[in-house]
PyMOL Python script that loads the backbone (N, CA, C, O; Angstrom):
from pymol import cmd

cmd.read_pdbstr("""\
ATOM      1  N   MET A   1    -149.560 -32.917 -92.739  1.00  0.00           N
ATOM      2  CA  MET A   1    -148.845 -32.734 -91.921  1.00  0.00           C
ATOM      3  C   MET A   1    -147.839 -32.557 -91.702  1.00  0.00           C
ATOM      4  O   MET A   1    -147.517 -31.424 -91.346  1.00  0.00           O
ATOM      5  N   SER A   2    -146.893 -33.551 -91.807  1.00  0.00           N
ATOM      6  CA  SER A   2    -145.680 -34.246 -91.915  1.00  0.00           C
ATOM      7  C   SER A   2    -144.951 -33.204 -93.513  1.00  0.00           C
ATOM      8  O   SER A   2    -143.841 -32.682 -93.613  1.00  0.00           O
ATOM      9  N   ALA A   3    -145.911 -33.227 -94.367  1.00  0.00           N
ATOM     10  CA  ALA A   3    -145.539 -32.390 -95.831  1.00  0.00           C
ATOM     11  C   ALA A   3    -144.769 -30.977 -94.664  1.00  0.00           C
ATOM     12  O   ALA A   3    -143.599 -30.825 -94.316  1.00  0.00           O
ATOM     13  N   ASN A   4    -145.858 -30.256 -94.374  1.00  0.00           N
ATOM     14  CA  ASN A   4    -145.551 -28.973 -93.814  1.00  0.00           C
ATOM     15  C   ASN A   4    -143.894 -29.061 -93.026  1.00  0.00           C
ATOM     16  O   ASN A   4    -142.920 -28.330 -93.205  1.00  0.00           O
ATOM     17  N   LEU A   5    -144.026 -29.987 -92.323  1.00  0.00           N
ATOM     18  CA  LEU A   5    -142.821 -29.715 -91.082  1.00  0.00           C
ATOM     19  C   LEU A   5    -141.405 -29.947 -91.495  1.00  0.00           C
ATOM     20  O   LEU A   5    -140.375 -29.584 -90.926  1.00  0.00           O
ATOM     21  N   THR A   6    -141.654 -31.036 -93.267  1.00  0.00           N
ATOM     22  CA  THR A   6    -140.286 -31.036 -93.803  1.00  0.00           C
ATOM     23  C   THR A   6    -140.443 -30.191 -94.798  1.00  0.00           C
ATOM     24  O   THR A   6    -139.535 -30.629 -95.505  1.00  0.00           O
ATOM     25  N   ARG A   7    -141.049 -29.003 -95.629  1.00  0.00           N
ATOM     26  CA  ARG A   7    -140.865 -28.062 -96.379  1.00  0.00           C
ATOM     27  C   ARG A   7    -140.727 -26.737 -95.004  1.00  0.00           C
ATOM     28  O   ARG A   7    -140.246 -25.639 -95.284  1.00  0.00           O
ATOM     29  N   ARG A   8    -141.043 -26.944 -94.082  1.00  0.00           N
ATOM     30  CA  ARG A   8    -140.311 -25.512 -92.797  1.00  0.00           C
ATOM     31  C   ARG A   8    -139.096 -26.210 -92.406  1.00  0.00           C
ATOM     32  O   ARG A   8    -138.391 -25.793 -93.326  1.00  0.00           O
ATOM     33  N   LYS A   9    -138.387 -26.898 -91.787  1.00  0.00           N
ATOM     34  CA  LYS A   9    -137.828 -27.539 -92.117  1.00  0.00           C
ATOM     35  C   LYS A   9    -136.278 -27.152 -93.397  1.00  0.00           C
ATOM     36  O   LYS A   9    -135.127 -26.749 -93.225  1.00  0.00           O
ATOM     37  N   LEU A  10    -137.059 -27.534 -94.557  1.00  0.00           N
ATOM     38  CA  LEU A  10    -135.912 -27.234 -95.830  1.00  0.00           C
ATOM     39  C   LEU A  10    -135.592 -25.574 -95.689  1.00  0.00           C
ATOM     40  O   LEU A  10    -134.458 -25.124 -95.524  1.00  0.00           O
ATOM     41  N   TRP A  11    -136.839 -24.748 -95.789  1.00  0.00           N
ATOM     42  CA  TRP A  11    -136.727 -23.025 -95.356  1.00  0.00           C
ATOM     43  C   TRP A  11    -135.824 -22.999 -94.486  1.00  0.00           C
ATOM     44  O   TRP A  11    -134.790 -22.357 -94.676  1.00  0.00           O
ATOM     45  N   LYS A  12    -136.056 -23.709 -93.347  1.00  0.00           N
ATOM     46  CA  LYS A  12    -135.156 -22.928 -92.079  1.00  0.00           C
ATOM     47  C   LYS A  12    -133.511 -23.720 -92.885  1.00  0.00           C
ATOM     48  O   LYS A  12    -132.489 -23.107 -93.192  1.00  0.00           O
ATOM     49  N   THR A  13    -133.635 -24.380 -92.951  1.00  0.00           N
ATOM     50  CA  THR A  13    -132.065 -24.426 -93.178  1.00  0.00           C
ATOM     51  C   THR A  13    -131.146 -24.340 -94.465  1.00  0.00           C
ATOM     52  O   THR A  13    -129.993 -24.719 -94.674  1.00  0.00           O
ATOM     53  N   ALA A  14    -132.300 -23.558 -95.422  1.00  0.00           N
ATOM     54  CA  ALA A  14    -131.365 -22.925 -96.624  1.00  0.00           C
ATOM     55  C   ALA A  14    -131.590 -21.425 -95.831  1.00  0.00           C
ATOM     56  O   ALA A  14    -130.597 -20.697 -95.804  1.00  0.00           O
ATOM     57  N   GLY A  15    -132.491 -21.064 -95.366  1.00  0.00           N
ATOM     58  CA  GLY A  15    -132.077 -19.519 -94.879  1.00  0.00           C
ATOM     59  C   GLY A  15    -130.996 -19.448 -93.395  1.00  0.00           C
ATOM     60  O   GLY A  15    -130.989 -18.426 -92.709  1.00  0.00           O
ATOM     61  N   ILE A  16    -130.340 -20.362 -93.127  1.00  0.00           N
ATOM     62  CA  ILE A  16    -129.145 -20.517 -92.115  1.00  0.00           C
ATOM     63  C   ILE A  16    -128.002 -20.532 -93.177  1.00  0.00           C
ATOM     64  O   ILE A  16    -126.991 -19.856 -92.987  1.00  0.00           O
ATOM     65  N   ALA A  17    -128.179 -21.407 -94.450  1.00  0.00           N
ATOM     66  CA  ALA A  17    -127.055 -21.383 -94.849  1.00  0.00           C
ATOM     67  C   ALA A  17    -126.796 -20.494 -95.578  1.00  0.00           C
ATOM     68  O   ALA A  17    -125.675 -19.987 -95.614  1.00  0.00           O
ATOM     69  N   LEU A  18    -127.927 -20.064 -96.420  1.00  0.00           N
ATOM     70  CA  LEU A  18    -127.911 -18.484 -97.108  1.00  0.00           C
ATOM     71  C   LEU A  18    -127.211 -17.386 -95.965  1.00  0.00           C
ATOM     72  O   LEU A  18    -126.752 -16.312 -96.352  1.00  0.00           O
ATOM     73  N   THR A  19    -127.192 -17.728 -94.741  1.00  0.00           N
ATOM     74  CA  THR A  19    -126.812 -16.249 -93.582  1.00  0.00           C
ATOM     75  C   THR A  19    -125.334 -16.734 -93.537  1.00  0.00           C
ATOM     76  O   THR A  19    -124.475 -15.860 -93.650  1.00  0.00           O
ATOM     77  N   LEU A  20    -125.025 -17.750 -93.418  1.00  0.00           N
ATOM     78  CA  LEU A  20    -123.491 -18.216 -93.444  1.00  0.00           C
ATOM     79  C   LEU A  20    -122.733 -18.278 -94.541  1.00  0.00           C
ATOM     80  O   LEU A  20    -121.509 -18.315 -94.422  1.00  0.00           O
ATOM     81  N   MET A  21    -123.206 -18.295 -95.505  1.00  0.00           N
ATOM     82  CA  MET A  21    -122.764 -18.604 -96.861  1.00  0.00           C
ATOM     83  C   MET A  21    -121.572 -16.935 -96.925  1.00  0.00           C
ATOM     84  O   MET A  21    -120.466 -17.117 -97.434  1.00  0.00           O
ATOM     85  N   PRO A  22    -121.804 -15.923 -96.566  1.00  0.00           N
ATOM     86  CA  PRO A  22    -120.736 -14.853 -96.927  1.00  0.00           C
ATOM     87  C   PRO A  22    -119.464 -15.109 -96.005  1.00  0.00           C
ATOM     88  O   PRO A  22    -118.283 -14.946 -96.312  1.00  0.00           O
ATOM     89  N   ILE A  23    -119.937 -15.502 -94.932  1.00  0.00           N
ATOM     90  CA  ILE A  23    -118.915 -15.890 -93.847  1.00  0.00           C
ATOM     91  C   ILE A  23    -117.539 -16.930 -93.911  1.00  0.00           C
ATOM     92  O   ILE A  23    -116.463 -16.877 -93.314  1.00  0.00           O
ATOM     93  N   VAL A  24    -117.921 -17.598 -94.608  1.00  0.00           N
ATOM     94  CA  VAL A  24    -117.308 -18.919 -95.056  1.00  0.00           C
ATOM     95  C   VAL A  24    -116.664 -18.503 -96.189  1.00  0.00           C
ATOM     96  O   VAL A  24    -115.490 -18.876 -96.199  1.00  0.00           O
ATOM     97  N   VAL A  25    -117.120 -17.627 -97.514  1.00  0.00           N
ATOM     98  CA  VAL A  25    -116.498 -17.229 -98.781  1.00  0.00           C
ATOM     99  C   VAL A  25    -115.588 -16.337 -98.499  1.00  0.00           C
ATOM    100  O   VAL A  25    -114.578 -16.256 -99.198  1.00  0.00           O
ATOM    101  N   PHE A  26    -115.881 -15.174 -96.978  1.00  0.00           N
ATOM    102  CA  PHE A  26    -114.875 -14.214 -96.738  1.00  0.00           C
ATOM    103  C   PHE A  26    -114.132 -14.364 -95.755  1.00  0.00           C
ATOM    104  O   PHE A  26    -113.543 -13.395 -95.276  1.00  0.00           O
ATOM    105  N   THR A  27    -113.987 -15.760 -95.188  1.00  0.00           N
ATOM    106  CA  THR A  27    -113.151 -15.740 -93.763  1.00  0.00           C
ATOM    107  C   THR A  27    -112.153 -16.783 -94.480  1.00  0.00           C
ATOM    108  O   THR A  27    -111.061 -16.755 -93.913  1.00  0.00           O
ATOM    109  N   ARG A  28    -112.186 -17.590 -95.429  1.00  0.00           N
ATOM    110  CA  ARG A  28    -111.033 -19.278 -95.945  1.00  0.00           C
ATOM    111  C   ARG A  28    -110.029 -17.559 -96.388  1.00  0.00           C
ATOM    112  O   ARG A  28    -110.434 -16.408 -96.550  1.00  0.00           O
ATOM    113  N   PRO A  29    -108.297 -18.332 -96.464  1.00  0.00           N
ATOM    114  CA  PRO A  29    -107.486 -17.412 -96.624  1.00  0.00           C
ATOM    115  C   PRO A  29    -107.137 -17.332 -97.857  1.00  0.00           C
ATOM    116  O   PRO A  29    -107.150 -18.340 -98.563  1.00  0.00           O
ATOM    117  N   ALA A  30    -106.690 -15.878 -98.428  1.00  0.00           N
ATOM    118  CA  ALA A  30    -106.697 -15.466 -99.824  1.00  0.00           C
ATOM    119  C   ALA A  30    -105.400 -16.479 -99.955  1.00  0.00           C
ATOM    120  O   ALA A  30    -104.507 -16.700 -99.137  1.00  0.00           O
ATOM    121  N   SER A  31    -105.619 -17.019-101.289  1.00  0.00           N
ATOM    122  CA  SER A  31    -104.670 -17.609-102.443  1.00  0.00           C
ATOM    123  C   SER A  31    -103.823 -17.098-102.474  1.00  0.00           C
ATOM    124  O   SER A  31    -104.167 -15.943-102.223  1.00  0.00           O
ATOM    125  N   ALA A  32    -102.406 -17.123-102.680  1.00  0.00           N
ATOM    126  CA  ALA A  32    -100.624 -16.408-103.165  1.00  0.00           C
ATOM    127  C   ALA A  32    -100.696 -16.758-104.685  1.00  0.00           C
ATOM    128  O   ALA A  32    -100.732 -17.947-105.003  1.00  0.00           O
ATOM    129  N   GLN A  33    -100.723 -15.616-105.802  1.00  0.00           N
ATOM    130  CA  GLN A  33    -100.672 -16.129-107.310  1.00  0.00           C
ATOM    131  C   GLN A  33     -99.073 -15.526-107.671  1.00  0.00           C
ATOM    132  O   GLN A  33     -98.365 -14.847-106.928  1.00  0.00           O
ATOM    133  N   THR A  34     -98.825 -15.919-108.795  1.00  0.00           N
ATOM    134  CA  THR A  34     -97.744 -15.716-109.555  1.00  0.00           C
ATOM    135  C   THR A  34     -97.911 -15.663-110.489  1.00  0.00           C
ATOM    136  O   THR A  34     -98.894 -16.259-110.929  1.00  0.00           O
ATOM    137  N   ASN A  35     -96.980 -14.848-111.454  1.00  0.00           N
ATOM    138  CA  ASN A  35     -97.410 -14.525-112.852  1.00  0.00           C
ATOM    139  C   ASN A  35     -96.141 -14.646-113.440  1.00  0.00           C
ATOM    140  O   ASN A  35     -95.263 -13.788-113.519  1.00  0.00           O
ATOM    141  N   THR A  36     -96.138 -16.311-114.021  1.00  0.00           N
ATOM    142  CA  THR A  36     -94.704 -17.244-114.138  1.00  0.00           C
ATOM    143  C   THR A  36     -94.438 -16.606-115.895  1.00  0.00           C
ATOM    144  O   THR A  36     -93.278 -16.465-116.280  1.00  0.00           O
ATOM    145  N   ALA A  37     -95.444 -16.316-116.698  1.00  0.00           N
ATOM    146  CA  ALA A  37     -94.716 -16.108-117.693  1.00  0.00           C
ATOM    147  C   ALA A  37     -94.717 -14.249-117.810  1.00  0.00           C
ATOM    148  O   ALA A  37     -94.529 -13.834-118.953  1.00  0.00           O
ATOM    149  N   MET A  38     -94.899 -13.249-116.789  1.00  0.00           N
ATOM    150  CA  MET A  38     -94.114 -12.002-116.912  1.00  0.00           C
ATOM    151  C   MET A  38     -92.678 -11.962-115.838  1.00  0.00           C
ATOM    152  O   MET A  38     -92.068 -10.894-115.858  1.00  0.00           O
ATOM    153  N   ARG A  39     -92.324 -12.672-115.248  1.00  0.00           N
ATOM    154  CA  ARG A  39     -91.215 -12.973-114.303  1.00  0.00           C
ATOM    155  C   ARG A  39     -90.554 -13.200-114.953  1.00  0.00           C
ATOM    156  O   ARG A  39     -89.506 -12.589-114.744  1.00  0.00           O
ATOM    157  N   ALA A  40     -90.497 -14.371-116.478  1.00  0.00           N
ATOM    158  CA  ALA A  40     -89.667 -14.464-117.075  1.00  0.00           C
ATOM    159  C   ALA A  40     -89.430 -13.613-118.186  1.00  0.00           C
ATOM    160  O   ALA A  40     -88.272 -13.604-118.602  1.00  0.00           O
ATOM    161  N   GLU A  41     -90.131 -13.010-118.669  1.00  0.00           N
ATOM    162  CA  GLU A  41     -89.968 -11.995-119.378  1.00  0.00           C
ATOM    163  C   GLU A  41     -89.442 -10.926-118.622  1.00  0.00           C
ATOM    164  O   GLU A  41     -89.285 -10.007-119.426  1.00  0.00           O
ATOM    165  N   LEU A  42     -89.076 -10.552-117.458  1.00  0.00           N
ATOM    166  CA  LEU A  42     -88.223  -9.357-116.787  1.00  0.00           C
ATOM    167  C   LEU A  42     -87.859  -9.932-116.007  1.00  0.00           C
ATOM    168  O   LEU A  42     -88.096  -9.622-114.839  1.00  0.00           O
ATOM    169  N   LYS A  43     -87.049 -11.130-116.379  1.00  0.00           N
ATOM    170  CA  LYS A  43     -85.902 -11.919-116.128  1.00  0.00           C
ATOM    171  C   LYS A  43     -86.138 -11.608-114.128  1.00  0.00           C
ATOM    172  O   LYS A  43     -85.117 -12.126-113.674  1.00  0.00           O
ATOM    173  N   TYR A  44     -86.526 -11.343-113.551  1.00  0.00           N
ATOM    174  CA  TYR A  44     -87.293 -11.669-112.070  1.00  0.00           C
ATOM    175  C   TYR A  44     -86.787 -12.783-111.234  1.00  0.00           C
ATOM    176  O   TYR A  44     -87.092 -13.949-111.483  1.00  0.00           O
ATOM    177  N   GLN A  45     -85.865 -12.378-110.049  1.00  0.00           N
ATOM    178  CA  GLN A  45     -85.137 -13.056-109.284  1.00  0.00           C
ATOM    179  C   GLN A  45     -85.395 -12.612-108.047  1.00  0.00           C
ATOM    180  O   GLN A  45     -85.503 -11.387-108.109  1.00  0.00           O
ATOM    181  N   SER A  46     -85.557 -13.027-106.886  1.00  0.00           N
ATOM    182  CA  SER A  46     -85.882 -13.167-105.172  1.00  0.00           C
ATOM    183  C   SER A  46     -84.793 -12.828-104.753  1.00  0.00           C
ATOM    184  O   SER A  46     -84.900 -12.806-103.527  1.00  0.00           O
ATOM    185  N   THR A  47     -83.362 -12.424-105.170  1.00  0.00           N
ATOM    186  CA  THR A  47     -82.496 -12.027-104.594  1.00  0.00           C
ATOM    187  C   THR A  47     -82.153 -10.691-105.356  1.00  0.00           C
ATOM    188  O   THR A  47     -82.430 -10.604-106.552  1.00  0.00           O
ATOM    189  N   PRO A  48     -81.566  -9.672-104.697  1.00  0.00           N
ATOM    190  CA  PRO A  48     -81.178  -8.346-105.188  1.00  0.00           C
ATOM    191  C   PRO A  48     -79.976  -8.328-106.337  1.00  0.00           C
ATOM    192  O   PRO A  48     -79.085  -9.141-106.581  1.00  0.00           O
ATOM    193  N   LYS A  49     -80.268  -7.278-106.832  1.00  0.00           N
ATOM    194  CA  LYS A  49     -78.829  -7.258-107.994  1.00  0.00           C
ATOM    195  C   LYS A  49     -77.865  -5.888-107.334  1.00  0.00           C
ATOM    196  O   LYS A  49     -78.319  -4.748-107.435  1.00  0.00           O
ATOM    197  N   ASP A  50     -77.224  -6.008-107.018  1.00  0.00           N
ATOM    198  CA  ASP A  50     -75.934  -5.108-106.669  1.00  0.00           C
ATOM    199  C   ASP A  50     -77.245  -4.573-105.175  1.00  0.00           C
ATOM    200  O   ASP A  50     -77.825  -5.181-104.276  1.00  0.00           O
ATOM    201  N   ASP A  51     -77.187  -3.223-105.628  1.00  0.00           N
ATOM    202  CA  ASP A  51     -78.128  -2.448-104.558  1.00  0.00           C
ATOM    203  C   ASP A  51     -79.340  -1.895-104.979  1.00  0.00           C
ATOM    204  O   ASP A  51     -79.713  -0.759-104.684  1.00  0.00           O
ATOM    205  N   MET A  52     -80.083  -2.856-105.811  1.00  0.00           N
ATOM    206  CA  MET A  52     -81.039  -2.480-106.655  1.00  0.00           C
ATOM    207  C   MET A  52     -81.901  -3.718-105.905  1.00  0.00           C
ATOM    208  O   MET A  52     -81.373  -4.805-106.141  1.00  0.00           O
ATOM    209  N   LYS A  53     -83.014  -3.806-105.118  1.00  0.00           N
ATOM    210  CA  LYS A  53     -84.085  -4.621-104.932  1.00  0.00           C
ATOM    211  C   LYS A  53     -85.319  -3.605-104.701  1.00  0.00           C
ATOM    212  O   LYS A  53     -85.441  -2.451-104.290  1.00  0.00           O
ATOM    213  N   CYS A  54     -86.384  -4.879-105.296  1.00  0.00           N
ATOM    214  CA  CYS A  54     -87.627  -4.260-105.204  1.00  0.00           C
ATOM    215  C   CYS A  54     -88.206  -3.023-103.937  1.00  0.00           C
ATOM    216  O   CYS A  54     -89.050  -2.127-103.959  1.00  0.00           O
ATOM    217  N   THR A  55     -87.642  -3.334-103.326  1.00  0.00           N
ATOM    218  CA  THR A  55     -88.142  -2.401-101.889  1.00  0.00           C
ATOM    219  C   THR A  55     -87.579  -0.782-101.713  1.00  0.00           C
ATOM    220  O   THR A  55     -87.940   0.152-100.997  1.00  0.00           O
ATOM    221  N   THR A  56     -86.647  -0.927-102.609  1.00  0.00           N
ATOM    222  CA  THR A  56     -86.407   0.699-104.063  1.00  0.00           C
ATOM    223  C   THR A  56     -86.600   0.584-104.759  1.00  0.00           C
ATOM    224  O   THR A  56     -85.775   1.153-105.474  1.00  0.00           O
ATOM    225  N   CYS A  57     -87.629  -0.090-105.551  1.00  0.00           N
ATOM    226  CA  CYS A  57     -87.891   0.170-107.074  1.00  0.00           C
ATOM    227  C   CYS A  57     -89.780   1.291-106.529  1.00  0.00           C
ATOM    228  O   CYS A  57     -90.370   1.259-105.449  1.00  0.00           O
ATOM    229  N   LEU A  58     -90.138   2.076-107.790  1.00  0.00           N
ATOM    230  CA  LEU A  58     -91.151   2.508-107.339  1.00  0.00           C
ATOM    231  C   LEU A  58     -92.848   1.503-107.685  1.00  0.00           C
ATOM    232  O   LEU A  58     -93.995   1.689-107.277  1.00  0.00           O
ATOM    233  N   GLU A  59     -92.123   0.252-108.784  1.00  0.00           N
ATOM    234  CA  GLU A  59     -93.395  -0.306-108.531  1.00  0.00           C
ATOM    235  C   GLU A  59     -93.532  -1.254-107.569  1.00  0.00           C
ATOM    236  O   GLU A  59     -94.351  -2.163-107.702  1.00  0.00           O
ATOM    237  N   PHE A  60     -92.897  -1.162-106.705  1.00  0.00           N
ATOM    238  CA  PHE A  60     -93.021  -2.227-105.892  1.00  0.00           C
ATOM    239  C   PHE A  60     -94.339  -1.717-104.541  1.00  0.00           C
ATOM    240  O   PHE A  60     -94.433  -0.658-103.919  1.00  0.00           O
ATOM    241  N   VAL A  61     -95.116  -2.858-104.489  1.00  0.00           N
ATOM    242  CA  VAL A  61     -96.439  -2.735-103.645  1.00  0.00           C
ATOM    243  C   VAL A  61     -95.958  -3.655-102.283  1.00  0.00           C
ATOM    244  O   VAL A  61     -96.033  -4.881-102.372  1.00  0.00           O
ATOM    245  N   PRO A  62     -95.423  -2.976-100.923  1.00  0.00           N
ATOM    246  CA  PRO A  62     -95.898  -3.674-100.148  1.00  0.00           C
ATOM    247  C   PRO A  62     -96.943  -4.404 -99.572  1.00  0.00           C
ATOM    248  O   PRO A  62     -97.857  -3.684 -99.169  1.00  0.00           O
ATOM    249  N   GLY A  63     -97.111  -5.693 -99.392  1.00  0.00           N
ATOM    250  CA  GLY A  63     -97.587  -6.530 -98.772  1.00  0.00           C
ATOM    251  C   GLY A  63     -97.957  -6.510 -97.547  1.00  0.00           C
ATOM    252  O   GLY A  63     -97.665  -5.509 -96.893  1.00  0.00           O
ATOM    253  N   LYS A  64     -98.742  -7.673 -96.869  1.00  0.00           N
ATOM    254  CA  LYS A  64     -99.216  -7.576 -95.445  1.00  0.00           C
ATOM    255  C   LYS A  64     -97.952  -7.890 -94.646  1.00  0.00           C
ATOM    256  O   LYS A  64     -96.821  -7.629 -95.056  1.00  0.00           O
ATOM    257  N   ALA A  65     -98.259  -8.535 -93.341  1.00  0.00           N
ATOM    258  CA  ALA A  65     -96.920  -8.777 -92.270  1.00  0.00           C
ATOM    259  C   ALA A  65     -96.021  -9.990 -93.302  1.00  0.00           C
ATOM    260  O   ALA A  65     -94.806  -9.877 -93.463  1.00  0.00           O
ATOM    261  N   ASP A  66     -96.662 -10.889 -93.807  1.00  0.00           N
ATOM    262  CA  ASP A  66     -95.736 -11.477 -94.535  1.00  0.00           C
ATOM    263  C   ASP A  66     -94.029 -11.314 -95.397  1.00  0.00           C
ATOM    264  O   ASP A  66     -93.094 -12.081 -95.624  1.00  0.00           O
ATOM    265  N   GLY A  67     -94.289 -10.102 -95.620  1.00  0.00           N
ATOM    266  CA  GLY A  67     -93.146  -9.697 -96.001  1.00  0.00           C
ATOM    267  C   GLY A  67     -93.440  -9.199 -97.355  1.00  0.00           C
ATOM    268  O   GLY A  67     -93.232  -8.043 -97.725  1.00  0.00           O
ATOM    269  N   LEU A  68     -94.061 -10.383 -98.251  1.00  0.00           N
ATOM    270  CA  LEU A  68     -94.143 -10.257 -99.727  1.00  0.00           C
ATOM    271  C   LEU A  68     -95.274  -9.067-100.346  1.00  0.00           C
ATOM    272  O   LEU A  68     -96.080  -8.312 -99.802  1.00  0.00           O
ATOM    273  N   GLY A  69     -94.984  -9.259-101.379  1.00  0.00           N
ATOM    274  CA  GLY A  69     -95.534  -7.583-102.313  1.00  0.00           C
ATOM    275  C   GLY A  69     -95.847  -8.225-103.560  1.00  0.00           C
ATOM    276  O   GLY A  69     -95.655  -9.372-103.964  1.00  0.00           O
ATOM    277  N   ALA A  70     -96.374  -7.207-104.070  1.00  0.00           N
ATOM    278  CA  ALA A  70     -96.590  -6.904-105.533  1.00  0.00           C
ATOM    279  C   ALA A  70     -95.920  -6.079-105.897  1.00  0.00           C
ATOM    280  O   ALA A  70     -95.076  -5.496-105.217  1.00  0.00           O
ATOM    281  N   CYS A  71     -96.295  -5.805-107.531  1.00  0.00           N
ATOM    282  CA  CYS A  71     -95.421  -5.352-108.420  1.00  0.00           C
ATOM    283  C   CYS A  71     -96.711  -4.558-109.831  1.00  0.00           C
ATOM    284  O   CYS A  71     -97.634  -5.170-110.369  1.00  0.00           O
ATOM    285  N   LYS A  72     -96.428  -3.538-109.999  1.00  0.00           N
ATOM    286  CA  LYS A  72     -97.493  -3.028-110.842  1.00  0.00           C
ATOM    287  C   LYS A  72     -96.748  -3.074-112.003  1.00  0.00           C
ATOM    288  O   LYS A  72     -97.125  -2.308-112.890  1.00  0.00           O
ATOM    289  N   VAL A  73     -95.748  -3.802-112.241  1.00  0.00           N
ATOM    290  CA  VAL A  73     -95.125  -4.259-113.683  1.00  0.00           C
ATOM    291  C   VAL A  73     -95.461  -5.819-114.159  1.00  0.00           C
ATOM    292  O   VAL A  73     -95.269  -6.241-115.299  1.00  0.00           O
ATOM    293  N   ILE A  74     -96.018  -6.608-113.019  1.00  0.00           N
ATOM    294  CA  ILE A  74     -95.919  -7.977-113.166  1.00  0.00           C
ATOM    295  C   ILE A  74     -97.853  -7.892-112.388  1.00  0.00           C
ATOM    296  O   ILE A  74     -98.018  -7.865-111.169  1.00  0.00           O
ATOM    297  N   PRO A  75     -98.848  -7.871-113.220  1.00  0.00           N
ATOM    298  CA  PRO A  75    -100.220  -8.374-112.992  1.00  0.00           C
ATOM    299  C   PRO A  75    -100.113  -9.287-112.564  1.00  0.00           C
ATOM    300  O   PRO A  75     -99.190 -10.034-112.888  1.00  0.00           O
ATOM    301  N   GLY A  76    -101.406  -9.743-111.265  1.00  0.00           N
ATOM    302  CA  GLY A  76    -101.818 -11.036-111.123  1.00  0.00           C
ATOM    303  C   GLY A  76    -100.773 -11.692-110.198  1.00  0.00           C
ATOM    304  O   GLY A  76    -100.858 -12.866-109.838  1.00  0.00           O
ATOM    305  N   ASP A  77     -99.823 -10.888-109.853  1.00  0.00           N
ATOM    306  CA  ASP A  77     -98.718 -11.564-108.799  1.00  0.00           C
ATOM    307  C   ASP A  77     -98.312 -10.775-106.893  1.00  0.00           C
ATOM    308  O   ASP A  77     -97.557  -9.847-106.605  1.00  0.00           O
ATOM    309  N   ASP A  78     -98.963 -11.423-106.214  1.00  0.00           N
ATOM    310  CA  ASP A  78     -98.922 -11.020-105.401  1.00  0.00           C
ATOM    311  C   ASP A  78     -97.685 -11.173-104.837  1.00  0.00           C
ATOM    312  O   ASP A  78     -97.143 -10.124-104.485  1.00  0.00           O
ATOM    313  N   GLU A  79     -96.783 -12.727-104.560  1.00  0.00           N
ATOM    314  CA  GLU A  79     -95.315 -12.758-104.190  1.00  0.00           C
ATOM    315  C   GLU A  79     -94.376 -12.873-104.346  1.00  0.00           C
ATOM    316  O   GLU A  79     -93.647 -13.864-104.347  1.00  0.00           O
ATOM    317  N   ILE A  80     -94.041 -10.699-104.696  1.00  0.00           N
ATOM    318  CA  ILE A  80     -92.975 -10.473-104.959  1.00  0.00           C
ATOM    319  C   ILE A  80     -92.147 -10.122-103.625  1.00  0.00           C
ATOM    320  O   ILE A  80     -92.464  -9.426-102.661  1.00  0.00           O
ATOM    321  N   SER A  81     -91.038 -10.809-103.891  1.00  0.00           N
ATOM    322  CA  SER A  81     -90.339 -10.626-102.915  1.00  0.00           C
ATOM    323  C   SER A  81     -89.506  -9.193-102.560  1.00  0.00           C
ATOM    324  O   SER A  81     -88.773  -8.805-103.469  1.00  0.00           O
ATOM    325  N   PRO A  82     -89.538  -8.496-101.522  1.00  0.00           N
ATOM    326  CA  PRO A  82     -89.167  -7.116-101.117  1.00  0.00           C
ATOM    327  C   PRO A  82     -87.612  -7.432-101.866  1.00  0.00           C
ATOM    328  O   PRO A  82     -87.213  -6.822-102.858  1.00  0.00           O
ATOM    329  N   ASP A  83     -86.920  -8.417-101.221  1.00  0.00           N
ATOM    330  CA  ASP A  83     -85.255  -8.323-102.015  1.00  0.00           C
ATOM    331  C   ASP A  83     -85.291  -8.837-103.180  1.00  0.00           C
ATOM    332  O   ASP A  83     -84.260  -9.474-103.399  1.00  0.00           O
ATOM    333  N   GLY A  84     -86.059  -8.847-104.075  1.00  0.00           N
ATOM    334  CA  GLY A  84     -86.222  -9.136-105.468  1.00  0.00           C
ATOM    335  C   GLY A  84     -85.296  -8.458-106.470  1.00  0.00           C
ATOM    336  O   GLY A  84     -84.314  -7.798-106.130  1.00  0.00           O
ATOM    337  N   TYR A  85     -85.580  -8.614-107.413  1.00  0.00           N
ATOM    338  CA  TYR A  85     -84.881  -7.757-108.223  1.00  0.00           C
ATOM    339  C   TYR A  85     -85.795  -8.424-110.126  1.00  0.00           C
ATOM    340  O   TYR A  85     -86.290  -9.519-110.389  1.00  0.00           O
ATOM    341  N   CYS A  86     -85.667  -7.378-110.862  1.00  0.00           N
ATOM    342  CA  CYS A  86     -86.371  -7.498-112.349  1.00  0.00           C
ATOM    343  C   CYS A  86     -85.372  -6.405-113.497  1.00  0.00           C
ATOM    344  O   CYS A  86     -84.180  -6.130-113.365  1.00  0.00           O
ATOM    345  N   ILE A  87     -86.087  -6.053-114.332  1.00  0.00           N
ATOM    346  CA  ILE A  87     -85.140  -5.586-115.501  1.00  0.00           C
ATOM    347  C   ILE A  87     -85.821  -4.625-115.921  1.00  0.00           C
ATOM    348  O   ILE A  87     -85.638  -4.006-116.969  1.00  0.00           O
ATOM    349  N   ARG A  88     -86.734  -4.433-115.031  1.00  0.00           N
ATOM    350  CA  ARG A  88     -87.432  -2.575-114.712  1.00  0.00           C
ATOM    351  C   ARG A  88     -87.742  -2.132-113.881  1.00  0.00           C
ATOM    352  O   ARG A  88     -88.745  -1.427-113.771  1.00  0.00           O
ATOM    353  N   TRP A  89     -86.619  -2.544-112.670  1.00  0.00           N
ATOM    354  CA  TRP A  89     -86.010  -1.692-111.352  1.00  0.00           C
ATOM    355  C   TRP A  89     -86.049  -0.149-112.092  1.00  0.00           C
ATOM    356  O   TRP A  89     -85.359   0.279-113.018  1.00  0.00           O
ATOM    357  N   ASN A  90     -87.135   0.510-111.308  1.00  0.00           N
ATOM    358  CA  ASN A  90     -87.003   1.777-111.335  1.00  0.00           C
ATOM    359  C   ASN A  90     -87.315   2.733-110.337  1.00  0.00           C
ATOM    360  O   ASN A  90     -88.349   2.680-109.670  1.00  0.00           O
ATOM    361  N   THR A  91     -86.135   3.917-110.180  1.00  0.00           N
ATOM    362  CA  THR A  91     -86.658   4.328-108.904  1.00  0.00           C
ATOM    363  C   THR A  91     -86.734   6.319-109.600  1.00  0.00           C
ATOM    364  O   THR A  91     -86.589   7.337-108.923  1.00  0.00           O
ATOM    365  N   MET A  92     -86.921   6.241-110.640  1.00  0.00           N
ATOM    366  CA  MET A  92     -87.443   7.988-110.947  1.00  0.00           C
ATOM    367  C   MET A  92     -89.035   7.989-111.133  1.00  0.00           C
ATOM    368  O   MET A  92     -89.630   9.045-111.352  1.00  0.00           O
TER     369      MET A  92
END
""", "prot")
cmd.dss("prot")
cmd.show_as("cartoon", "prot")
cmd.util.cbc("prot")
cmd.orient("prot")
């Protein structure tokens, strides 16, 4: 009889764990990423060059509330400054 209680407790614990797993996975904060190689290749800087900055570039994708965004030219990088600049700055 004690073997059934142990097995029952195991299945109950496993069921609870499987139920809570998506909550833990989807509620953790996303980690920011930078693509250092592409940044270097495109001479990215986090400050504007004259009137040229990421917010006026067609390749810039605005981010969430923190102000940082992404760039279509620099894949896998979601820490692009709206005031940044690179040699691929484009308004057309």
